[in-house]
N, C-alpha and C positions, 0 to 999 in steps of 0.2 A: 335945726336941732343940733346946735353946737354944744349942748349940755353934755353929751356923751364923749366929746372929744377932749374935755379937760383932763389933765393928768395931775393928780394930787398924791401926796404921800401922807399916810396916816401912821401915827405911832400906835403901838399895841394898846396903850391906855385909852386913846381916843376911839379906837375901833371897838373896844369892849363896851364903851358907853353907847355907841351906835347899835351894836348887836343887842344890848339890853333893851334899848328903846323899841327896836323892831319886835323882839320876843314878847315884850309886854303888850304891844299892839295885837299880836297874834293871839295871846291869851284872852284879851278883852273881846276880840272878834269871835273867838271860839266860844266864850261864855255867853255872849249875846245871841249868837246863831247856833246854839247847841244842837237843835234838831236837824238843822241843815247839814252840819258837820257830820253828825251820825249817819244821816241818809247817804252821804257820799264818802263814807269812811274808806272803802276799798280803792276808789280812784285817787283820793288824797294820799293814801299809804303808798300806792304804786308810784305816784309822782315823786314822793319823798325818796323812795328807794332808787329810782332812776336818776334823779338829780343828785342825790348823795353819792352814788357810784361815779357819776360824771365829774362831780367836784373833786373827789379823791383822785380820779385818773388825771385830771388837769393839774392838780397839785403835784402828783408824783412826776409827771412829765416836766413840770417847771423845775422841780428840785433836781431831777436828773440832768437837765440842760444847764443848770446853775453850777453843778459840780465840775462839769467839763469845761 
């Protein structure tokens, strides 16, 4: 699994395209499996909140380390 060891640099424009691609896939999956998503709404929302908080914390730590 050397795939995760590659280091690449993405410009903001390239990363926006990647995020739009992933977001559109999420929308299509959510539209196709609508009843499944509604059935597990609370666990998905909880996962989103936890990972969102985690991502913001990691970002703030990285920004704090970069300033020093």
